[in-house]
N, C-alpha and C positions, 0 to 999 in steps of 0.2 A: 426239583424232581427230574431225575434222569430218565430218559425213555429209550435208552440204547436197545433194550430188548422188546420194545413195543413195535407193533406193526404200524406202518404208515399207510393210511387208507384215504382215498380220495372219494368225493361225492360230487357228481355233476348232475344237477337236476334241470328239468325243463319239460316242455310239452313235446319236444322232438317231433314236430309236425311239418315235414317228415325229418327223421334222422338223416344226417348227411356227412360228407367228408370233413366239414369244418368241425363238427363234434368229435370226430375221430382224431383230427389233427391236434386239437387242444388237449384231448385225453392222452395221446401219445407224448405230447410235450410235457404235460404234468407228470406222467409216470417217469419219464427220463430225468427231468430236472429235479424233482422232489424224491426220486428213488422210492416210489410207491410200491407197496406189495400188491394192492388191488385198487381199482377205481370202479365205483358203482355208478351206473347211469340210472337215475330215478325218473321215470316217465310219469308226469302228472296228467291227470284227467283234464284239468283246466287250469290255466294261470289265473289266480285270484285277482290280479291287477288288470286283466284284459277281458273285455266283454266278448271279443270275437272267439267263437268256439272252434276247436281244432277241426280241420277238414277230415282227417283220418280218425278212425276209432282208436281207442287205447290198445286194443288187440292188434290192429294193423301196425301201429307205431312200434309196439314191442317186437313183433315179428321182423319188421324192417331193421330195427336196432340190432337184434340178434344176428341177422344176416350180415350187417356191416361189420360187427365186431368179431365175427366167427373165427378169424385167424389171430385174434389178440387175446391170449389167455388171461391177461391181467385185467381186462375190462369185462365187467359183469353187468347184466341188466338186473336191477333189483326186482326180485319177485315180490308181488303184492297179492294179498288176498282181499276179498271184498270188505272185510272188517277193518282193514287198515286204511285210514283216510290220510293220505300223504300229500295232499295238495299244497300244504304249507311247508316251506323249507324247514321250519323248526321241528315239525313232526318227522320229517325225513331224517334230520340230524339226530333226534332222540332215538329213532328206530335203529339207525346205524350204530349209535353208541351202545345200544342194548345188545346187538348181535356181534359187535366187534369191541368187546369190553377192554381188552388189553391193547389199545391202539390210540394213536393220535389222529385226529380227523382234519383233513384239508378240504374245505368247502370251496369248490371251484365255480367261479362265475365269470361271465364276460364283462368287459369294461362298460358295455351298455347297461348292464344290470346294476353296476355301482351307482350310476346316476340316480336311480330311484330306490336304492337299497333302504333308505330311511323310511320308506312306505311299507316295507315288508312287515308281516306279523312278527312281533318279538325280535326285531333286528338286533337289538342290543344283547339279547340272550344268545342269538346265533354267534355273535362276535365273541362272547365269553366261552362258548362251548367248543370252538374250533379255530383253526387258522384259515382266514379267508384268502384265497388265491385269486387275484383279479387278472384274468388273461387279456392281453392287449387285443383290441379289435379296431381295425382301421376306421378312423373318423371319430373315435370316442375318447381318446386319451385325455384331451384337455377337459372335456366335460366330466369325465370320471374323476380326475384328480382335483377338480373344483367342486365336486359334489358335496352335499351336506355331510355324509358320513366321512368323506376324506378330510373335510375341514374340522368337524367335531372330534374326530379320532386321529388327528395328525400324529400324535405322540405314539400311537400304536403301529404306525407304518414302519416296516423294517425291510431289509433286503435279505437275500439268501444267506449271506455270511452271518448276519445277525440272527437269522432263524436258527442256524446251527449253534451259535454261541449261546442263545437263550434256551437251549435244550428242547426246542420245539414246543414251547409253552403256548397255550391257547391265548385268546384275546389279543391277537396280532393280525395284521393284514399286509399283504405284499402285492405290488403291481408287477407282473411279469411282462416285460416288453419283448415278447417273442414275435417272430415274423408270423403274421396271421394270414388266414385265407379269407378273402372278402366274399363270404358266402353265408347266407342265413336261410332258415326255413321259409321265411316270408318271401325271400327272393325266388326260391324254388317254386312255392305255391303260385306266385304271380306269373311265373313263366309258363305254367301249365295251362 
């Protein structure tokens, strides 16, 4: 299946508590490296794998996210209404696939998320529905590349050249060894 005419869409999900320059850095890198048409930020009410509730309300996080991305026309905050329950990544992916029908979806996660990816709801379905882009994060490369998903789905790991050769087919994953910013939302919260 050739996707020459398809849009390339990125999805970066998380609690964004708070949104920061690290989110912006990996978003810009993904847009430039993958030649994305758009990249959506999907701000979750709560991470299902974490018991700690966000410090900021979802409305505060959405306002801060919009402020950070204001000059970046290709980055969009995904609008949600109360009937959409998008706390699980699979729901976000299904929603994006519905609104961006003629597209290939790149699901962007940090290397720290790959470590526990096998615990995510319907993680195998996520892998089948999109191309997972694992962004380098200082201190997590070895753990990520030795994670359960990395070991179980070793044959699905490709590089950027192979991505183009495979005509951007889903059910693949890539580790992008970009220069990262050592910044996280929890580091910001702890410093306040």
